[in-house]
N, C-alpha and C positions, 0 to 999 in steps of 0.2 A: 641837202645832198651830202652823203657821207664821203669823207676823205679818209681813206684807209692806208695805214702804214704797216709794214712787217718789221718786227724787231727780232733779229736772229741772234740767239744767245750762244756765243762761242768763247766765253771767257772762263769756262770751268777748267779745273786742274786735270780732271780725268785720271785720278789716282788709281782707280781699280783697273784702268786700261793698261797700266804699267808700261808707259812709253816715255822716252826722253823728250821727243818732240810733242807739241800740242796735239792732243787726240783729234781735234777738229780739222787738222791739216793732214791726217793720215789718208793715204790713197785708198779710195773705195771705188772699184770699177775703173781704175786708172786716173781718177781725179780726186782732188782734195775733198774730204767728206763734206765740208761746208758748201762746196760749189753746187751740190745737188739742191740744197735748200734755197740758195741764192737764185738759181735759175728757175726753180718752181714758182717762187713768189714773183720774180720779175716778169714771168710769162703770164701772170694773172692780170687781166685788164682792170680788175677792180682795185688793184693795189698800185698806188702812185709813188710810194716812197719805201725804199728798203734800207734799213739801218742795221749795221753789223756791230755787235759788241764783242771786243776782243780782250785777251788777257792784258793786264797792265805790263808795261815795259817790254812788250814783244812786237812793237810796231814794225821793226825791220823785217822780221820773219813773215809777218802777215802781209806786208807790202809786196814782198817777193812772191808769196803764194797767190796774191790777188792780181798778179801780172797776167794770169791767164784770162781768157775772155769773160769769165763770170765776174771778175773784179770790176769790170766796166759797168756792170748792172747794179752795183751798190751805190746808193745815193750818199751815204755817209758812214764813217767808221768812228766809234768812240771806244775808249778804254774803260773796262769794267772795274769793279771794286773787289773787296776781300771775299765776299760771298755772292752767290747767284742773285740773291735778293737785292744786294747793293748794286749789282751790275744792271739789273732790270730797271731799278729806279733811275740810275744815271742815263740809261738809254731812253727811258720815257721823257726825261727832262731835256734830252737833246733833240726830240722830235720837233718839226716845224709847228708853229702855232696853229696853222690851218688844219692840221690833222685832227679828225674827230673820233676815229676808231683805230685800234691797234691790235694786230695779231702777234702774240709772243710765242716764239718757236725755238726749240732746242736744236742746235746744229747737229747734235748727235742722233737726230732722227732724219736721215737722208731719204727715206722711202715714203715721204708724203705724196699722196696721190692728188691729182687734179679734182677728183670727186670729193674727197674728204675736205680739201681746201674750200671747194664751192659750198659745201654744207655749212662749214663754220662761218664763212662770209655772209651767207644768206641768213643764218640764225642771229648773228650779232647785230645785224641791221634792225632786227625786230626786238631782241631781248636785252641787249646792252651788256650782257656777260654770258659767255658760253664756253664750255670745255668739251672736247671729244672724250668719250669713255667707252670701254668695252666690258662686258660681264667677266667676272673672274671665274675661271673654270677649274683651277687647281684647288685641292683641299687646303685650307688655311689653318695653321696651328700656332700656338704660343710655345716657344722653345725656352725652357728654363734650365740653364746649366746642362745643355746637351741632352735634354730629356723632354718629351712632350708634356706640357702642362695642361693644355686645353685645346680643343678643336673650335675654331671660330665659325659661326654660322655665316655662310657667304651669301645668304639671301639679301638682295639689294646692294651687295658689295660690287663695286666696279673698279677697274684700273683706269686712271686718268692719263691722257696723253696731251701732246701739243700738236698744232698750235691752239693756244687758248686766246680768246678774243674778247675785247672789252671796249666800252666807251672810254676814250683816253682819259678824260678827267676823272672818271670813276676809279680806274685802276691806279692812276697817279695819286689820287687822294688816299687810296688804300695803302699804297707803298709809303707815302709820307707819314701817315698815321703810325704804321708799323715801325718805321725808323724812329719816330719820336718816342714811342712807347717801349722800344726794345723787343718787339715781337719778331720772331724769326720763323720763316717757313720757306721751303724750296718750291712751293706751289703758289702761283699768283692767284688762282681761284680761291684758295683758302683765305687769303688776305682780304679779298672782296667779301667773302662770307663773314669775316670778322667785323665788317661794317654793318652787318645785318641785312645785306643785299642778297637778292636771289641770283644764283648762278645756274643757268640752264645747261643741259647736256645734249649733245648730238652723238649719234653712233660713230665711234672711232673705227679703226681698222687694225686687225691683228698683224697685218704686214707693216704697219707704221711703227716698227720696232725702234727701241733706243739702243744705240751701240754703247755698251758699258764695258764689256770685256773684249779682249783681242779676238777671241773666236767669233764674236758677233759680226765681224767684218765680212766673213764668208757668207753668212746668212743674208746680210744686207745686199751683197753683190748678187746673190741668186734672185732675191726679190726684184732688184732693180733691172736685172736682165729680162724680166717679163713685164716690165712697166713701159707704158708709152710716154 
């Protein structure tokens, strides 16, 4: 029987967001951004443990933010590291021994739907490693010194989202190997690929946006207003 945990990554600096306060605590639809992900995972009956990874040395700010009801749904909170990759590894190592599978999700994606979450959970139980992805629709080009250098063939090119899901021991082995060898990546699936393992895809959703810039908040709020 699978024992599934959700690892919510909220330790990023959010430098492009240009905010003094942590981006993940920015109000979206009247609630901290991270609260949407916490409640989505906590409401999923397949998930038995929700672990939140926060920025180092910001425990007080996060404790105050988690005073709202969503904070009670978090099973554990750990401080992250210098890079996202470090934070994921620390989060994985903090999971209970009984956990067999883990979903790794960016708190900056508050518009995760129950349907996409269900697809990921169903797939990881069979495949062991899965990421949601959507086809790229924009033209892709190489920019060299503010001039087009080449157009990239977008055939078979996809945009990868979170939550990404894995057998816990598989992704933990990938992160520990990357740490030991000095391999850096902001994507967990790529570290599993580096082991020579197969990473399956499920169809993501265009509404599952990542809030990167301040103007993205209004877009997310519009999406959330139409979600159940």
